[in-house]
DSSP file (Angstrom, degrees, kcal/mol; ACC not computed):
  #  RESIDUE AA STRUCTURE BP1 BP2  ACC     N-H-->O    O-->H-N    N-H-->O    O-->H-N    TCO  KAPPA ALPHA  PHI   PSI    X-CA   Y-CA   Z-CA
    1    1 A M              0   0    0      0, 0.0     2,-0.1     0, 0.0     0, 0.0   0.000 360.0 360.0 360.0 133.4    0.0    0.0    0.0
    2    2 A A        -     0   0    0      1,-0.1     3,-0.1     3,-0.0     0, 0.0  -0.399 360.0-109.6 -71.9 146.7    1.4    3.4   -1.0
    3    3 A E        -     0   0    0      1,-0.1    -1,-0.1    -2,-0.1     3,-0.1  -0.514  38.9-104.2 -73.8 143.7    2.0    5.9    1.8
    4    4 A P        -     0   0    0      0, 0.0    -1,-0.1     0, 0.0     3,-0.1  -0.376  40.1-102.2 -67.4 147.1   -0.3    8.9    1.8
    5    5 A A        -     0   0    0      1,-0.1     2,-0.3    -3,-0.1    -3,-0.0  -0.353  40.3-103.7 -65.6 147.8    1.0   12.2    0.5
    6    6 A Q        -     0   0    0     -3,-0.1     2,-0.4     1,-0.1    -1,-0.1  -0.550  32.7-122.6 -73.2 135.4    2.0   14.7    3.1
    7    7 A N        -     0   0    0     -2,-0.3     2,-0.4    -3,-0.1    -1,-0.1  -0.651  33.0-170.0 -77.8 131.8   -0.4   17.5    3.5
    8    8 A R        -     0   0    0     -2,-0.4     2,-0.5     2,-0.0     0, 0.0  -0.981  12.9-168.0-127.8 137.1    1.2   20.9    2.9
    9    9 A L        -     0   0    0     -2,-0.4     2,-0.5     2,-0.0    -2,-0.0  -0.991   5.1-174.5-122.4 126.0   -0.2   24.3    3.6
   10   10 A W        -     0   0    0     -2,-0.5     2,-0.5     2,-0.0    -2,-0.0  -0.976  10.2-155.6-124.0 118.7    1.6   27.3    2.1
   11   11 A L        -     0   0    0     -2,-0.5     2,-0.5     2,-0.0    -2,-0.0  -0.806   9.5-174.7 -98.0 127.8    0.3   30.7    3.1
   12   12 A L        -     0   0    0     -2,-0.5     2,-0.4     2,-0.0    -2,-0.0  -0.923   7.8-167.0-123.4 104.8    1.0   33.6    0.8
   13   13 A Q        +     0   0    0     -2,-0.5     2,-0.3     2,-0.0    -2,-0.0  -0.731  14.9 169.6 -91.9 138.3   -0.1   36.9    2.3
   14   14 A L        -     0   0    0     -2,-0.4     2,-0.9    10,-0.0     8,-0.1  -0.970  39.7-110.0-147.7 162.6   -0.3   39.9    0.0
   15   15 A D    >   -     0   0    0     -2,-0.3     3,-1.4     1,-0.1     7,-0.3  -0.821  23.2-170.3 -96.0 103.7   -1.6   43.5   -0.2
   16   16 A L  T 3  S+     0   0    0     -2,-0.9    51,-0.2     1,-0.3    -1,-0.1   0.516  79.7  74.3 -74.3  -3.3   -4.5   43.5   -2.6
   17   17 A A  T 3  S+     0   0    0      1,-0.1    37,-0.5    46,-0.1     2,-0.4   0.326  93.5  61.2 -88.0   8.4   -4.5   47.3   -2.5
   18   18 A S    <>  -     0   0    0     -3,-1.4     4,-2.1     1,-0.1     5,-0.2  -0.954  64.4-161.0-137.3 116.0   -1.3   47.3   -4.7
   19   19 A L  H  > S+     0   0    0     -2,-0.4     4,-2.5     1,-0.2     5,-0.2   0.872  96.8  54.6 -62.1 -36.0   -1.3   45.7   -8.2
   20   20 A R  H  > S+     0   0    0      2,-0.2     4,-2.5     1,-0.2    -1,-0.2   0.935 108.5  47.4 -62.7 -46.3    2.5   45.5   -8.0
   21   21 A A  H  > S+     0   0    0      1,-0.2     4,-2.1     2,-0.2    -1,-0.2   0.877 112.1  50.8 -63.2 -37.5    2.4   43.5   -4.7
   22   22 A T  H  X S+     0   0    0     -4,-2.1     4,-2.2    -7,-0.3    -1,-0.2   0.918 111.2  47.4 -65.9 -43.9   -0.3   41.2   -6.2
   23   23 A K  H  X S+     0   0    0     -4,-2.5     4,-2.5     2,-0.2    -2,-0.2   0.914 111.4  50.9 -63.9 -43.4    1.8   40.6   -9.3
   24   24 A V  H  X S+     0   0    0     -4,-2.5     4,-2.3     1,-0.2    -2,-0.2   0.911 111.0  48.7 -61.0 -43.4    4.9   39.9   -7.2
   25   25 A A  H  X S+     0   0    0     -4,-2.1     4,-2.2     2,-0.2    -1,-0.2   0.910 111.5  49.1 -64.6 -42.4    3.0   37.4   -5.0
   26   26 A A  H  X S+     0   0    0     -4,-2.2     4,-2.3     1,-0.2    -2,-0.2   0.907 112.5  47.9 -64.2 -41.5    1.6   35.6   -8.0
   27   27 A E  H  X S+     0   0    0     -4,-2.5     4,-1.8     2,-0.2    -1,-0.2   0.885 108.9  54.9 -65.7 -38.0    5.0   35.3   -9.7
   28   28 A K  H  X S+     0   0    0     -4,-2.3     4,-0.5     1,-0.2    -2,-0.2   0.919 110.4  45.5 -61.2 -44.1    6.5   34.1   -6.4
   29   29 A F  H >< S+     0   0    0     -4,-2.2     3,-1.6     1,-0.2     5,-0.5   0.916 108.4  56.7 -65.9 -41.3    3.9   31.3   -6.3
   30   30 A S  H >< S+     0   0    0     -4,-2.3     3,-1.3     1,-0.3    -1,-0.2   0.841  99.8  59.7 -59.3 -34.1    4.5   30.4   -9.9
   31   31 A R  H 3< S+     0   0    0     -4,-1.8    -1,-0.3     1,-0.2    -2,-0.2   0.693  89.6  72.3 -68.3 -17.8    8.2   29.9   -9.3
   32   32 A R  T << S-     0   0    0     -3,-1.6    -1,-0.2    -4,-0.5    -2,-0.2   0.711  91.4-145.9 -70.7 -19.1    7.3   27.2   -6.8
   33   33 A K    <   +     0   0    0     -3,-1.3     2,-0.3    -4,-0.4    -3,-0.1   0.852  52.3 129.9  56.9  38.0    6.3   24.9   -9.7
   34   34 A E        -     0   0    0     -5,-0.5    -1,-0.2    -4,-0.0     2,-0.2  -0.854  62.6-105.6-119.6 157.9    3.6   23.3   -7.7
   35   35 A R        -     0   0    0     -2,-0.3     2,-0.7    -3,-0.1    43,-0.1  -0.548  26.4-134.6 -78.8 144.8   -0.1   22.7   -8.4
   36   36 A L        +     0   0    0     41,-1.1     3,-0.1    -2,-0.2    -1,-0.0  -0.903  28.4 170.3-102.7 113.2   -2.6   24.8   -6.6
   37   37 A D        +     0   0    0     -2,-0.7     2,-0.4     1,-0.3    -1,-0.2   0.824  67.5  21.2 -90.1 -35.6   -5.4   22.7   -5.2
   38   38 A V        -     0   0    0      2,-0.0     2,-0.5     0, 0.0    -1,-0.3  -0.999  57.5-170.2-139.6 135.3   -7.3   25.3   -3.2
   39   39 A L        -     0   0    0     -2,-0.4     2,-0.9    -3,-0.1    -3,-0.0  -0.977   4.8-166.0-124.8 117.1   -7.3   29.1   -3.3
   40   40 A I        -     0   0    0     -2,-0.5     2,-1.2     2,-0.1    -2,-0.0  -0.870   9.8-174.9-101.2 101.6   -9.0   31.0   -0.4
   41   41 A N        +     0   0    0     -2,-0.9     2,-0.8     2,-0.0    -2,-0.0  -0.714  13.2 165.1-102.2  83.7   -9.3   34.4   -1.9
   42   42 A S        +     0   0    0     -2,-1.2    -2,-0.1     1,-0.1    22,-0.0  -0.865  10.8 150.6-109.6 105.3  -10.6   36.4    1.1
   43   43 A A        +     0   0    0     -2,-0.8     2,-0.6    21,-0.1    -1,-0.1  -0.307  17.3 153.7-127.8  48.9  -10.4   40.1    0.7
   44   44 A G        +     0   0    0      2,-0.0     2,-0.3    20,-0.0    -2,-0.0  -0.695  12.6 137.1 -85.7 121.3  -13.3   41.3    2.7
   45   45 A K        -     0   0    0     -2,-0.6     2,-0.5    15,-0.1    19,-0.1  -0.955  38.4-146.2-159.4 141.2  -12.9   44.8    4.1
   46   46 A M        -     0   0    0     -2,-0.3     2,-0.5     0, 0.0    -2,-0.0  -0.941  14.8-152.8-111.3 134.0  -15.1   47.9    4.4
   47   47 A Y        -     0   0    0     -2,-0.5    13,-0.0     1,-0.1    -2,-0.0  -0.892   9.5-159.0-108.0 133.4  -13.6   51.3    4.1
   48   48 A D  S    S+     0   0    0     -2,-0.5     2,-0.3     2,-0.0    -1,-0.1   0.812  77.9  48.6 -76.8 -30.9  -15.2   54.3    5.8
   49   49 A D  S    S-     0   0    0      0, 0.0     2,-0.8     0, 0.0    -2,-0.0  -0.754  90.4-107.1-112.6 156.5  -13.5   56.8    3.6
   50   50 A Y        -     0   0    0     -2,-0.3     2,-0.4     9,-0.1    -2,-0.0  -0.740  48.6-177.7 -78.8 113.0  -13.1   57.1   -0.2
   51   51 A V        -     0   0    0     -2,-0.8     8,-2.8    -4,-0.0     2,-0.5  -0.949  21.8-147.6-122.5 135.1   -9.4   56.2   -0.6
   52   52 A I  B     -A   58   0A   0     -2,-0.4     6,-0.2     6,-0.2    -2,-0.0  -0.875  22.2-137.8 -99.0 130.8   -7.4   56.2   -3.9
   53   53 A T    >   -     0   0    0      4,-3.1     3,-2.0    -2,-0.5   -35,-0.1  -0.187  31.5 -95.4 -79.3 175.2   -4.6   53.6   -4.0
   54   54 A V  T 3  S+     0   0    0    -37,-0.5   -36,-0.1     1,-0.3    -1,-0.1   0.711 127.1  59.3 -63.2 -19.2   -1.1   54.0   -5.4
   55   55 A D  T 3  S-     0   0    0    -38,-0.4    -1,-0.3     2,-0.2     3,-0.1   0.452 120.1-110.1 -88.4  -1.5   -2.4   52.6   -8.6
   56   56 A G  S <  S+     0   0    0     -3,-2.0     2,-0.3     1,-0.3    -2,-0.1   0.658  78.5 121.4  84.2  16.4   -5.0   55.5   -8.9
   57   57 A L  S    S-     0   0    0    -40,-0.1    -4,-3.1     2,-0.0    -1,-0.3  -0.790  74.6 -94.9-111.2 154.8   -8.0   53.3   -8.2
   58   58 A E  B  >  -A   52   0A   0     -2,-0.3     4,-2.3    -6,-0.2     3,-0.3  -0.502  40.9-124.5 -65.2 135.5  -10.7   53.5   -5.5
   59   59 A Q  H  > S+     0   0    0     -8,-2.8     4,-2.7     1,-0.2     5,-0.3   0.844 105.3  50.5 -58.2 -43.3   -9.5   51.1   -2.8
   60   60 A T  H  > S+     0   0    0     -9,-0.2     4,-2.3     1,-0.2     5,-0.3   0.919 112.3  47.9 -62.4 -43.1  -12.6   48.9   -2.6
   61   61 A V  H  >>S+     0   0    0     -3,-0.3     4,-2.0     2,-0.2     5,-1.9   0.918 114.6  45.7 -63.7 -44.5  -12.7   48.4   -6.3
   62   62 A E  I  <>S+     0   0    0     -4,-2.3     5,-2.6     3,-0.2     6,-0.2   0.935 116.0  44.3 -66.2 -45.9   -9.0   47.5   -6.5
   63   63 A V  I  <5S+     0   0    0     -4,-2.7    -2,-0.2    -5,-0.2    -1,-0.2   0.915 121.6  36.3 -67.0 -43.7   -9.0   45.1   -3.5
   64   64 A K  I  <5S+     0   0    0     -4,-2.3    -1,-0.2    -5,-0.3    -2,-0.2   0.772 137.1   1.0 -85.2 -26.2  -12.2   43.2   -4.3
   65   65 A W  I ><5S+     0   0    0     -4,-2.0     3,-1.3    -5,-0.3     4,-0.4   0.720 120.9  51.9-128.5 -54.7  -12.0   43.0   -8.1
   66   66 A V  I > <S+     0   0    0     -5,-1.9     3,-1.5     1,-0.3    -4,-0.2   0.869 103.9  58.6 -64.7 -38.9   -9.0   44.5  -10.0
   67   67 A S  T 3><S+     0   0    0     -5,-2.6     4,-0.8     1,-0.3    -1,-0.3   0.636  92.7  70.0 -68.7 -12.2   -6.3   42.8   -7.9
   68   68 A L  H <> S+     0   0    0     -3,-1.3     4,-2.0    -6,-0.2    -1,-0.3   0.764  84.3  71.8 -73.3 -23.8   -7.7   39.4   -8.9
   69   69 A I  H <> S+     0   0    0     -3,-1.5     4,-2.7    -4,-0.4     5,-0.2   0.948  97.9  44.3 -60.5 -52.7   -6.5   39.9  -12.5
   70   70 A P  H  > S+     0   0    0      0, 0.0     4,-2.8     0, 0.0    -1,-0.2   0.873 110.3  57.1 -61.7 -33.7   -2.8   39.5  -11.8
   71   71 A V  H  < S+     0   0    0     -4,-0.8     4,-0.4     1,-0.2    -2,-0.2   0.928 114.1  38.2 -60.9 -43.7   -3.5   36.4   -9.6
   72   72 A C  H  < S+     0   0    0     -4,-2.0     3,-0.2     2,-0.2    -1,-0.2   0.884 120.9  44.3 -74.4 -39.4   -5.3   34.7  -12.5
   73   73 A V  H  < S+     0   0    0     -4,-2.7    -2,-0.2    -5,-0.2    -1,-0.1   0.907 119.6  38.4 -73.8 -42.7   -2.9   35.9  -15.2
   74   74 A F  S  < S+     0   0    0     -4,-2.8   -44,-0.2    -5,-0.2    -1,-0.2   0.374 107.7  66.1 -94.8   5.1    0.4   35.2  -13.5
   75   75 A T    >   +     0   0    0     -4,-0.4     3,-1.5    -3,-0.2    -1,-0.2  -0.691  54.6 169.5-124.0  78.8   -0.6   32.0  -11.8
   76   76 A P  T 3   +     0   0    0      0, 0.0    -1,-0.1     0, 0.0    -4,-0.1   0.529  67.4  75.7 -69.8  -3.7   -1.1   29.5  -14.6
   77   77 A V  T 3         0   0    0      1,-0.2   -41,-1.1   -43,-0.1    -3,-0.0   0.422 360.0 360.0 -87.7   2.8   -1.4   26.6  -12.1
   78   78 A L    <         0   0    0     -3,-1.5    -1,-0.2    -6,-0.2   -39,-0.1   0.516 360.0 360.0 -64.4 360.0   -4.9   27.6  -11.0
């Protein structure tokens, strides 16, 4: 009987309010050359003020929607 595979959890924390940080994190994961079985993409946050990010976007829009683009584009193992 084959031995069960070791369960591995790798946490990659990133700042979704920065497209550059999101791209860097996705590229970092891609270099690991491992398959991604589960992605918990939890970016829930409410902002009291209207804030513009370093990318020139409203913070809620960038964190919840725009920052997902680099994750999908630069992580072909999804």
